[in-house]
A tleap script that builds the chain and sets N, CA, C and O, in Angstrom:
source leaprc.protein.ff14SB
mol = sequence {
  NMET ALA SER PHE ALA ILE VAL PHE ALA CYS
  LEU GLY GLY TYR CYS ALA TRP LYS TYR ALA
  ARG ALA VAL VAL LEU ILE GLY THR SER ILE
  VAL GLY SER TYR SER PHE MET ARG GLY CYS
  THR TYR PHE PHE GLY GLY TYR PRO SER GLU
  ALA GLU MET ILE THR ASP PHE GLU ASN GLN
  LEU PRO VAL ASP ASP MET TYR ASN ILE PHE
  TRP ILE TYR LEU ALA MET PHE VAL LEU GLY
  THR ILE PHE GLY VAL TYR TYR GLN ILE LYS
  ASN GLY HIE ASP HIE ALA ARG LEU ASP GLU
  ASP GLU HIE TYR LYS GLN SER SER ASP ASN
  PHE GLN ARG TYR ARG PRO LYS GLN CTYR
}
set mol.1.N position { -1.004 -0.630 -23.069 }
set mol.1.CA position { -0.585 -0.122 -21.752 }
set mol.1.C position { -1.352 1.131 -21.407 }
set mol.1.O position { -1.768 1.315 -20.263 }
set mol.2.N position { -1.547 2.016 -22.409 }
set mol.2.CA position { -2.272 3.226 -22.150 }
set mol.2.C position { -3.709 2.962 -21.747 }
set mol.2.O position { -4.247 3.628 -20.863 }
set mol.3.N position { -4.342 1.970 -22.410 }
set mol.3.CA position { -5.727 1.653 -22.051 }
set mol.3.C position { -5.818 1.092 -20.636 }
set mol.3.O position { -6.751 1.405 -19.897 }
set mol.4.N position { -4.862 0.276 -20.268 }
set mol.4.CA position { -4.831 -0.261 -18.878 }
set mol.4.C position { -4.662 0.924 -17.887 }
set mol.4.O position { -5.314 0.958 -16.843 }
set mol.5.N position { -3.793 1.876 -18.223 }
set mol.5.CA position { -3.568 2.998 -17.335 }
set mol.5.C position { -4.849 3.828 -17.161 }
set mol.5.O position { -5.179 4.251 -16.053 }
set mol.6.N position { -5.561 4.051 -18.269 }
set mol.6.CA position { -6.815 4.822 -18.229 }
set mol.6.C position { -7.877 4.069 -17.426 }
set mol.6.O position { -8.534 4.660 -16.569 }
set mol.7.N position { -8.051 2.787 -17.689 }
set mol.7.CA position { -9.075 1.990 -17.008 }
set mol.7.C position { -8.792 1.940 -15.478 }
set mol.7.O position { -9.693 2.140 -14.663 }
set mol.8.N position { -7.547 1.674 -15.127 }
set mol.8.CA position { -7.233 1.571 -13.718 }
set mol.8.C position { -7.189 2.923 -13.019 }
set mol.8.O position { -7.441 2.999 -11.817 }
set mol.9.N position { -6.875 3.991 -13.747 }
set mol.9.CA position { -6.972 5.307 -13.162 }
set mol.9.C position { -8.427 5.654 -12.838 }
set mol.9.O position { -8.734 6.194 -11.775 }
set mol.10.N position { -9.311 5.328 -13.782 }
set mol.10.CA position { -10.741 5.548 -13.537 }
set mol.10.C position { -11.236 4.700 -12.387 }
set mol.10.O position { -11.967 5.187 -11.524 }
set mol.11.N position { -10.837 3.406 -12.363 }
set mol.11.CA position { -11.222 2.542 -11.282 }
set mol.11.C position { -10.686 3.032 -9.923 }
set mol.11.O position { -11.407 3.011 -8.925 }
set mol.12.N position { -9.441 3.464 -9.895 }
set mol.12.CA position { -8.876 4.035 -8.654 }
set mol.12.C position { -9.586 5.286 -8.208 }
set mol.12.O position { -9.819 5.495 -7.017 }
set mol.13.N position { -9.936 6.133 -9.191 }
set mol.13.CA position { -10.650 7.372 -8.845 }
set mol.13.C position { -12.039 7.092 -8.266 }
set mol.13.O position { -12.479 7.733 -7.311 }
set mol.14.N position { -12.717 6.107 -8.881 }
set mol.14.CA position { -14.012 5.713 -8.375 }
set mol.14.C position { -13.924 5.170 -6.945 }
set mol.14.O position { -14.707 5.546 -6.073 }
set mol.15.N position { -12.948 4.273 -6.726 }
set mol.15.CA position { -12.751 3.693 -5.390 }
set mol.15.C position { -12.416 4.769 -4.376 }
set mol.15.O position { -12.909 4.746 -3.248 }
set mol.16.N position { -11.573 5.714 -4.780 }
set mol.16.CA position { -11.224 6.810 -3.862 }
set mol.16.C position { -12.438 7.682 -3.554 }
set mol.16.O position { -12.548 8.213 -2.449 }
set mol.17.N position { -13.332 7.832 -4.493 }
set mol.17.CA position { -14.536 8.637 -4.270 }
set mol.17.C position { -15.557 7.885 -3.430 }
set mol.17.O position { -16.141 8.439 -2.499 }
set mol.18.N position { -15.768 6.600 -3.773 }
set mol.18.CA position { -16.788 5.788 -3.083 }
set mol.18.C position { -16.340 5.268 -1.699 }
set mol.18.O position { -17.126 5.225 -0.753 }
set mol.19.N position { -15.086 4.885 -1.612 }
set mol.19.CA position { -14.561 4.265 -0.380 }
set mol.19.C position { -13.364 5.033 0.123 }
set mol.19.O position { -12.285 4.464 0.290 }
set mol.20.N position { -13.540 6.328 0.369 }
set mol.20.CA position { -12.427 7.200 0.709 }
set mol.20.C position { -11.677 6.728 1.960 }
set mol.20.O position { -10.446 6.737 1.969 }
set mol.21.N position { -12.360 6.335 2.969 }
set mol.21.CA position { -11.686 5.880 4.202 }
set mol.21.C position { -10.847 4.639 3.963 }
set mol.21.O position { -9.702 4.564 4.409 }
set mol.22.N position { -11.418 3.652 3.253 }
set mol.22.CA position { -10.687 2.426 2.995 }
set mol.22.C position { -9.475 2.692 2.134 }
set mol.22.O position { -8.426 2.088 2.360 }
set mol.23.N position { -9.576 3.581 1.146 }
set mol.23.CA position { -8.452 3.910 0.262 }
set mol.23.C position { -7.338 4.586 1.058 }
set mol.23.O position { -6.163 4.280 0.856 }
set mol.24.N position { -7.687 5.486 1.945 }
set mol.24.CA position { -6.684 6.143 2.772 }
set mol.24.C position { -6.007 5.132 3.708 }
set mol.24.O position { -4.784 5.120 3.840 }
set mol.25.N position { -6.789 4.314 4.330 }
set mol.25.CA position { -6.264 3.302 5.259 }
set mol.25.C position { -5.333 2.332 4.559 }
set mol.25.O position { -4.219 2.100 5.030 }
set mol.26.N position { -5.761 1.763 3.451 }
set mol.26.CA position { -4.958 0.793 2.754 }
set mol.26.C position { -3.784 1.425 2.083 }
set mol.26.O position { -2.685 0.870 2.097 }
set mol.27.N position { -3.990 2.590 1.487 }
set mol.27.CA position { -2.909 3.335 0.815 }
set mol.27.C position { -1.767 3.693 1.776 }
set mol.27.O position { -0.594 3.491 1.462 }
set mol.28.N position { -2.119 4.215 2.928 }
set mol.28.CA position { -1.016 4.570 3.876 }
set mol.28.C position { -0.345 3.325 4.424 }
set mol.28.O position { 0.842 3.366 4.747 }
set mol.29.N position { -1.061 2.232 4.537 }
set mol.29.CA position { -0.397 0.965 4.996 }
set mol.29.C position { 0.576 0.470 3.950 }
set mol.29.O position { 1.678 0.046 4.300 }
set mol.30.N position { 0.215 0.507 2.687 }
set mol.30.CA position { 1.059 0.054 1.614 }
set mol.30.C position { 2.296 0.923 1.505 }
set mol.30.O position { 3.412 0.407 1.450 }
set mol.31.N position { 2.116 2.235 1.473 }
set mol.31.CA position { 3.215 3.144 1.316 }
set mol.31.C position { 4.162 3.058 2.523 }
set mol.31.O position { 5.380 3.031 2.346 }
set mol.32.N position { 3.620 3.017 3.735 }
set mol.32.CA position { 4.449 2.890 4.917 }
set mol.32.C position { 5.231 1.632 4.985 }
set mol.32.O position { 6.402 1.636 5.363 }
set mol.33.N position { 4.588 0.526 4.617 }
set mol.33.CA position { 5.273 -0.791 4.635 }
set mol.33.C position { 6.381 -0.821 3.565 }
set mol.33.O position { 7.492 -1.277 3.838 }
set mol.34.N position { 6.082 -0.341 2.358 }
set mol.34.CA position { 7.092 -0.340 1.328 }
set mol.34.C position { 8.300 0.572 1.704 }
set mol.34.O position { 9.456 0.209 1.489 }
set mol.35.N position { 7.998 1.726 2.252 }
set mol.35.CA position { 9.083 2.629 2.645 }
set mol.35.C position { 9.963 2.022 3.724 }
set mol.35.O position { 11.187 2.151 3.675 }
set mol.36.N position { 9.360 1.372 4.682 }
set mol.36.CA position { 10.118 0.710 5.723 }
set mol.36.C position { 10.975 -0.437 5.159 }
set mol.36.O position { 12.144 -0.587 5.515 }
set mol.37.N position { 10.372 -1.233 4.282 }
set mol.37.CA position { 11.094 -2.358 3.681 }
set mol.37.C position { 12.254 -1.865 2.837 }
set mol.37.O position { 13.356 -2.406 2.927 }
set mol.38.N position { 12.023 -0.832 2.009 }
set mol.38.CA position { 13.089 -0.339 1.149 }
set mol.38.C position { 14.186 0.326 1.973 }
set mol.38.O position { 15.356 0.275 1.595 }
set mol.39.N position { 13.828 0.945 3.086 }
set mol.39.CA position { 14.859 1.464 3.980 }
set mol.39.C position { 15.759 0.373 4.517 }
set mol.39.O position { 16.976 0.540 4.588 }
set mol.40.N position { 15.168 -0.731 4.890 }
set mol.40.CA position { 15.956 -1.867 5.362 }
set mol.40.C position { 16.880 -2.415 4.269 }
set mol.40.O position { 17.999 -2.834 4.563 }
set mol.41.N position { 16.425 -2.416 3.021 }
set mol.41.CA position { 17.249 -2.926 1.917 }
set mol.41.C position { 18.494 -2.068 1.727 }
set mol.41.O position { 19.526 -2.591 1.307 }
set mol.42.N position { 18.438 -0.803 2.013 }
set mol.42.CA position { 19.628 0.062 1.877 }
set mol.42.C position { 20.650 -0.264 2.927 }
set mol.42.O position { 21.850 -0.183 2.665 }
set mol.43.N position { 20.207 -0.635 4.119 }
set mol.43.CA position { 21.145 -0.977 5.165 }
set mol.43.C position { 21.702 -2.404 5.026 }
set mol.43.O position { 22.891 -2.632 5.249 }
set mol.44.N position { 20.850 -3.346 4.661 }
set mol.44.CA position { 21.246 -4.749 4.681 }
set mol.44.C position { 21.550 -5.341 3.286 }
set mol.44.O position { 22.181 -6.392 3.183 }
set mol.45.N position { 21.103 -4.668 2.231 }
set mol.45.CA position { 21.401 -5.095 0.874 }
set mol.45.C position { 20.645 -6.355 0.460 }
set mol.45.O position { 19.825 -6.872 1.219 }
set mol.46.N position { 20.925 -6.847 -0.752 }
set mol.46.CA position { 20.327 -8.077 -1.199 }
set mol.46.C position { 19.055 -7.888 -2.005 }
set mol.46.O position { 18.459 -8.870 -2.447 }
set mol.47.N position { 18.621 -6.638 -2.207 }
set mol.47.CA position { 17.381 -6.392 -2.982 }
set mol.47.C position { 17.795 -5.882 -4.364 }
set mol.47.O position { 18.492 -4.871 -4.454 }
set mol.48.N position { 17.390 -6.543 -5.426 }
set mol.48.CA position { 17.758 -6.069 -6.775 }
set mol.48.C position { 17.097 -4.766 -7.106 }
set mol.48.O position { 15.983 -4.497 -6.657 }
set mol.49.N position { 17.773 -3.943 -7.892 }
set mol.49.CA position { 17.173 -2.653 -8.234 }
set mol.49.C position { 16.016 -2.874 -9.209 }
set mol.49.O position { 16.012 -3.830 -9.985 }
set mol.50.N position { 15.044 -1.976 -9.151 }
set mol.50.CA position { 13.876 -2.078 -10.028 }
set mol.50.C position { 14.262 -1.995 -11.479 }
set mol.50.O position { 13.655 -2.664 -12.315 }
set mol.51.N position { 15.287 -1.166 -11.814 }
set mol.51.CA position { 15.712 -1.005 -13.195 }
set mol.51.C position { 16.277 -2.324 -13.716 }
set mol.51.O position { 16.002 -2.690 -14.859 }
set mol.52.N position { 17.040 -3.031 -12.933 }
set mol.52.CA position { 17.600 -4.332 -13.365 }
set mol.52.C position { 16.482 -5.350 -13.538 }
set mol.52.O position { 16.511 -6.124 -14.495 }
set mol.53.N position { 15.498 -5.375 -12.646 }
set mol.53.CA position { 14.388 -6.303 -12.772 }
set mol.53.C position { 13.589 -6.016 -14.030 }
set mol.53.O position { 13.246 -6.955 -14.748 }
set mol.54.N position { 13.283 -4.784 -14.327 }
set mol.54.CA position { 12.505 -4.418 -15.503 }
set mol.54.C position { 13.277 -4.814 -16.769 }
set mol.54.O position { 12.697 -5.373 -17.700 }
set mol.55.N position { 14.553 -4.533 -16.803 }
set mol.55.CA position { 15.375 -4.897 -17.971 }
set mol.55.C position { 15.377 -6.405 -18.176 }
set mol.55.O position { 15.229 -6.880 -19.302 }
set mol.56.N position { 15.544 -7.155 -17.096 }
set mol.56.CA position { 15.518 -8.621 -17.188 }
set mol.56.C position { 14.193 -9.132 -17.664 }
set mol.56.O position { 14.148 -10.054 -18.479 }
set mol.57.N position { 13.095 -8.558 -17.177 }
set mol.57.CA position { 11.751 -8.977 -17.590 }
set mol.57.C position { 11.492 -8.636 -19.069 }
set mol.57.O position { 10.914 -9.433 -19.808 }
set mol.58.N position { 11.928 -7.444 -19.480 }
set mol.58.CA position { 11.742 -7.069 -20.908 }
set mol.58.C position { 12.493 -7.944 -21.848 }
set mol.58.O position { 12.004 -8.224 -22.942 }
set mol.59.N position { 13.682 -8.400 -21.466 }
set mol.59.CA position { 14.494 -9.264 -22.266 }
set mol.59.C position { 14.248 -10.736 -22.031 }
set mol.59.O position { 14.953 -11.591 -22.567 }
set mol.60.N position { 13.233 -11.027 -21.220 }
set mol.60.CA position { 12.849 -12.400 -20.866 }
set mol.60.C position { 14.029 -13.211 -20.309 }
set mol.60.O position { 14.212 -14.384 -20.632 }
set mol.61.N position { 14.797 -12.560 -19.485 }
set mol.61.CA position { 15.919 -13.178 -18.810 }
set mol.61.C position { 15.525 -13.585 -17.407 }
set mol.61.O position { 14.685 -12.916 -16.805 }
set mol.62.N position { 16.071 -14.620 -16.870 }
set mol.62.CA position { 15.818 -14.947 -15.450 }
set mol.62.C position { 16.465 -13.871 -14.588 }
set mol.62.O position { 17.552 -13.380 -14.891 }
set mol.63.N position { 15.789 -13.521 -13.530 }
set mol.63.CA position { 16.326 -12.508 -12.644 }
set mol.63.C position { 17.309 -13.243 -11.697 }
set mol.63.O position { 16.914 -13.941 -10.764 }
set mol.64.N position { 18.608 -13.042 -11.994 }
set mol.64.CA position { 19.634 -13.811 -11.232 }
set mol.64.C position { 19.935 -13.215 -9.844 }
set mol.64.O position { 20.449 -13.906 -8.964 }
set mol.65.N position { 19.612 -11.943 -9.663 }
set mol.65.CA position { 19.971 -11.310 -8.406 }
set mol.65.C position { 18.846 -11.352 -7.378 }
set mol.65.O position { 18.863 -10.575 -6.423 }
set mol.66.N position { 17.901 -12.209 -7.546 }
set mol.66.CA position { 16.844 -12.393 -6.525 }
set mol.66.C position { 17.264 -13.507 -5.589 }
set mol.66.O position { 16.918 -14.671 -5.792 }
set mol.67.N position { 18.005 -13.143 -4.573 }
set mol.67.CA position { 18.435 -14.106 -3.562 }
set mol.67.C position { 17.315 -14.361 -2.578 }
set mol.67.O position { 16.242 -13.763 -2.668 }
set mol.68.N position { 17.571 -15.247 -1.645 }
set mol.68.CA position { 16.551 -15.572 -0.626 }
set mol.68.C position { 16.176 -14.334 0.186 }
set mol.68.O position { 15.042 -14.219 0.649 }
set mol.69.N position { 17.107 -13.421 0.358 }
set mol.69.CA position { 16.786 -12.203 1.128 }
set mol.69.C position { 15.690 -11.395 0.429 }
set mol.69.O position { 14.917 -10.703 1.091 }
set mol.70.N position { 15.617 -11.478 -0.888 }
set mol.70.CA position { 14.549 -10.756 -1.610 }
set mol.70.C position { 13.195 -11.223 -1.140 }
set mol.70.O position { 12.303 -10.406 -0.913 }
set mol.71.N position { 13.023 -12.520 -0.989 }
set mol.71.CA position { 11.760 -13.079 -0.553 }
set mol.71.C position { 11.466 -12.720 0.889 }
set mol.71.O position { 10.304 -12.574 1.266 }
set mol.72.N position { 12.494 -12.576 1.694 }
set mol.72.CA position { 12.242 -12.105 3.061 }
set mol.72.C position { 11.777 -10.639 3.039 }
set mol.72.O position { 10.871 -10.271 3.786 }
set mol.73.N position { 12.379 -9.820 2.207 }
set mol.73.CA position { 11.934 -8.428 2.059 }
set mol.73.C position { 10.472 -8.393 1.549 }
set mol.73.O position { 9.667 -7.590 2.021 }
set mol.74.N position { 10.152 -9.251 0.606 }
set mol.74.CA position { 8.785 -9.264 0.061 }
set mol.74.C position { 7.785 -9.654 1.169 }
set mol.74.O position { 6.709 -9.064 1.275 }
set mol.75.N position { 8.155 -10.659 1.993 }
set mol.75.CA position { 7.310 -11.074 3.080 }
set mol.75.C position { 7.184 -9.963 4.111 }
set mol.75.O position { 6.114 -9.773 4.688 }
set mol.76.N position { 8.286 -9.211 4.352 }
set mol.76.CA position { 8.250 -8.079 5.256 }
set mol.76.C position { 7.268 -7.020 4.754 }
set mol.76.O position { 6.543 -6.424 5.550 }
set mol.77.N position { 7.239 -6.782 3.437 }
set mol.77.CA position { 6.347 -5.807 2.843 }
set mol.77.C position { 4.893 -6.249 3.014 }
set mol.77.O position { 4.051 -5.474 3.466 }
set mol.78.N position { 4.613 -7.479 2.655 }
set mol.78.CA position { 3.232 -7.991 2.723 }
set mol.78.C position { 2.736 -8.023 4.187 }
set mol.78.O position { 1.635 -7.560 4.486 }
set mol.79.N position { 3.542 -8.559 5.062 }
set mol.79.CA position { 3.151 -8.629 6.475 }
set mol.79.C position { 3.040 -7.249 7.120 }
set mol.79.O position { 2.165 -7.002 7.949 }
set mol.80.N position { 3.941 -6.362 6.723 }
set mol.80.CA position { 3.860 -4.978 7.217 }
set mol.80.C position { 2.615 -4.283 6.765 }
set mol.80.O position { 2.025 -3.513 7.522 }
set mol.81.N position { 2.190 -4.539 5.527 }
set mol.81.CA position { 0.958 -3.969 5.016 }
set mol.81.C position { -0.257 -4.496 5.796 }
set mol.81.O position { -1.135 -3.731 6.196 }
set mol.82.N position { -0.285 -5.800 5.997 }
set mol.82.CA position { -1.396 -6.406 6.770 }
set mol.82.C position { -1.417 -5.876 8.184 }
set mol.82.O position { -2.474 -5.509 8.698 }
set mol.83.N position { -0.270 -5.833 8.812 }
set mol.83.CA position { -0.188 -5.278 10.190 }
set mol.83.C position { -0.651 -3.827 10.226 }
set mol.83.O position { -1.399 -3.438 11.123 }
set mol.84.N position { -0.210 -3.014 9.247 }
set mol.84.CA position { -0.605 -1.601 9.176 }
set mol.84.C position { -2.106 -1.429 9.048 }
set mol.84.O position { -2.698 -0.578 9.713 }
set mol.85.N position { -2.722 -2.235 8.197 }
set mol.85.CA position { -4.195 -2.151 8.054 }
set mol.85.C position { -4.864 -2.565 9.343 }
set mol.85.O position { -5.784 -1.891 9.807 }
set mol.86.N position { -4.414 -3.673 9.936 }
set mol.86.CA position { -5.014 -4.157 11.206 }
set mol.86.C position { -4.864 -3.098 12.300 }
set mol.86.O position { -5.827 -2.772 12.994 }
set mol.87.N position { -3.664 -2.571 12.443 }
set mol.87.CA position { -3.411 -1.589 13.497 }
set mol.87.C position { -4.273 -0.328 13.321 }
set mol.87.O position { -4.831 0.197 14.284 }
set mol.88.N position { -4.365 0.137 12.088 }
set mol.88.CA position { -5.175 1.332 11.840 }
set mol.88.C position { -6.653 1.095 12.074 }
set mol.88.O position { -7.363 2.000 12.512 }
set mol.89.N position { -7.127 -0.105 11.790 }
set mol.89.CA position { -8.514 -0.436 12.024 }
set mol.89.C position { -8.803 -0.432 13.534 }
set mol.89.O position { -9.809 0.111 13.990 }
set mol.90.N position { -7.893 -1.054 14.290 }
set mol.90.CA position { -8.117 -1.193 15.731 }
set mol.90.C position { -7.847 0.101 16.490 }
set mol.90.O position { -8.607 0.442 17.396 }
set mol.91.N position { -6.802 0.820 16.151 }
set mol.91.CA position { -6.347 1.935 16.953 }
set mol.91.C position { -6.356 3.295 16.243 }
set mol.91.O position { -6.164 4.332 16.879 }
set mol.92.N position { -6.569 3.285 14.991 }
set mol.92.CA position { -6.416 4.505 14.196 }
set mol.92.C position { -7.495 5.520 14.436 }
set mol.92.O position { -8.655 5.179 14.668 }
set mol.93.N position { -7.110 6.743 14.380 }
set mol.93.CA position { -8.045 7.905 14.408 }
set mol.93.C position { -7.752 8.676 13.147 }
set mol.93.O position { -6.612 8.778 12.693 }
set mol.94.N position { -8.817 9.216 12.598 }
set mol.94.CA position { -8.651 9.994 11.356 }
set mol.94.C position { -7.939 11.326 11.644 }
set mol.94.O position { -8.082 11.905 12.721 }
set mol.95.N position { -7.197 11.777 10.688 }
set mol.95.CA position { -6.499 13.070 10.786 }
set mol.95.C position { -7.554 14.162 10.831 }
set mol.95.O position { -8.629 14.018 10.249 }
set mol.96.N position { -7.246 15.261 11.526 }
set mol.96.CA position { -8.219 16.326 11.694 }
set mol.96.C position { -8.701 16.885 10.365 }
set mol.96.O position { -9.885 17.193 10.226 }
set mol.97.N position { -7.814 17.023 9.383 }
set mol.97.CA position { -8.234 17.550 8.062 }
set mol.97.C position { -9.214 16.596 7.398 }
set mol.97.O position { -10.131 17.051 6.714 }
set mol.98.N position { -9.051 15.282 7.578 }
set mol.98.CA position { -9.993 14.334 6.997 }
set mol.98.C position { -11.318 14.396 7.682 }
set mol.98.O position { -12.349 14.253 7.024 }
set mol.99.N position { -11.346 14.608 9.012 }
set mol.99.CA position { -12.582 14.712 9.742 }
set mol.99.C position { -13.412 15.900 9.298 }
set mol.99.O position { -14.641 15.864 9.365 }
set mol.100.N position { -12.735 16.973 8.837 }
set mol.100.CA position { -13.433 18.164 8.384 }
set mol.100.C position { -14.013 18.022 6.970 }
set mol.100.O position { -14.874 18.808 6.575 }
set mol.101.N position { -13.555 17.042 6.219 }
set mol.101.CA position { -14.009 16.883 4.829 }
set mol.101.C position { -15.360 16.162 4.833 }
set mol.101.O position { -15.465 15.041 5.331 }
set mol.102.N position { -16.389 16.802 4.280 }
set mol.102.CA position { -17.756 16.262 4.322 }
set mol.102.C position { -17.852 14.953 3.510 }
set mol.102.O position { -18.481 13.998 3.964 }
set mol.103.N position { -17.256 14.903 2.357 }
set mol.103.CA position { -17.344 13.686 1.533 }
set mol.103.C position { -16.656 12.504 2.249 }
set mol.103.O position { -17.144 11.375 2.213 }
set mol.104.N position { -15.557 12.780 2.872 }
set mol.104.CA position { -14.829 11.705 3.591 }
set mol.104.C position { -15.652 11.204 4.773 }
set mol.104.O position { -15.674 10.001 5.033 }
set mol.105.N position { -16.329 12.092 5.492 }
set mol.105.CA position { -17.129 11.656 6.601 }
set mol.105.C position { -18.332 10.827 6.164 }
set mol.105.O position { -18.774 9.941 6.895 }
set mol.106.N position { -18.857 11.106 4.992 }
set mol.106.CA position { -20.059 10.427 4.503 }
set mol.106.C position { -19.727 9.194 3.662 }
set mol.106.O position { -20.632 8.459 3.268 }
set mol.107.N position { -18.454 8.961 3.384 }
set mol.107.CA position { -18.103 7.875 2.503 }
set mol.107.C position { -18.437 6.532 3.144 }
set mol.107.O position { -18.377 6.355 4.361 }
set mol.108.N position { -18.791 5.594 2.267 }
set mol.108.CA position { -19.081 4.237 2.719 }
set mol.108.C position { -17.779 3.655 3.271 }
set mol.108.O position { -16.725 3.774 2.647 }
set mol.109.N position { -17.861 3.032 4.435 }
set mol.109.CA position { -16.646 2.508 5.038 }
set mol.109.C position { -16.891 1.112 5.566 }
set mol.109.O position { -17.631 0.902 6.526 }
set mol.110.N position { -16.250 0.171 4.910 }
set mol.110.CA position { -16.382 -1.238 5.365 }
set mol.110.C position { -15.672 -1.508 6.681 }
set mol.110.O position { -15.926 -2.539 7.305 }
set mol.111.N position { -14.809 -0.635 7.116 }
set mol.111.CA position { -14.041 -0.875 8.328 }
set mol.111.C position { -14.694 -0.252 9.567 }
set mol.111.O position { -14.211 -0.423 10.686 }
set mol.112.N position { -15.781 0.462 9.355 }
set mol.112.CA position { -16.418 1.204 10.456 }
set mol.112.C position { -16.794 0.261 11.626 }
set mol.112.O position { -16.698 0.657 12.787 }
set mol.113.N position { -17.202 -0.933 11.335 }
set mol.113.CA position { -17.667 -1.835 12.389 }
set mol.113.C position { -16.550 -2.231 13.326 }
set mol.113.O position { -16.821 -2.716 14.424 }
set mol.114.N position { -15.298 -2.042 12.931 }
set mol.114.CA position { -14.181 -2.454 13.757 }
set mol.114.C position { -13.642 -1.299 14.598 }
set mol.114.O position { -12.833 -1.521 15.499 }
set mol.115.N position { -14.067 -0.100 14.326 }
set mol.115.CA position { -13.486 1.054 15.035 }
set mol.115.C position { -14.137 1.155 16.422 }
set mol.115.O position { -15.333 0.910 16.582 }
set mol.116.N position { -13.325 1.521 17.414 }
set mol.116.CA position { -13.890 1.718 18.751 }
set mol.116.C position { -14.799 2.952 18.744 }
set mol.116.O position { -14.603 3.867 17.944 }
set mol.117.N position { -15.761 2.973 19.611 }
set mol.117.CA position { -16.668 4.134 19.694 }
set mol.117.C position { -15.897 5.336 20.232 }
set mol.117.O position { -15.072 5.235 21.140 }
set mol.118.N position { -16.207 6.465 19.627 }
set mol.118.CA position { -15.600 7.739 20.053 }
set mol.118.C position { -16.531 8.392 21.089 }
set mol.118.O position { -17.725 8.541 20.829 }
set mol.119.N position { -16.008 8.777 22.243 }
set mol.119.CA position { -16.825 9.414 23.262 }
set mol.119.C position { -16.447 10.847 23.376 }
set mol.119.O position { -17.021 11.574 24.187 }
savepdb mol mol.pdb
quit
């Protein structure tokens, strides 16, 4: 587990350095979508707690409290992330502090071709 953590931490650091704009765009979409989805779970219920799921997985037990609503929440998370990425590509503007960062401005950005021209 420690070696996976080290390898993926290095990989994440490299991606954040090389593709800063893409990491910010995708990261904010994931965090925003998850936060929205988890907020809905507190109001409507039906989402098993992470502690219960981890315990069930460790003991190789079937997760009994994953009702159909869980899959709806999961779909909400995935679709929210996709929508967030799409919306930010089409309409997003960088935060002023990011625009001032020289490395961020020079970073390779695969999404640049989709951004509207700034006048």
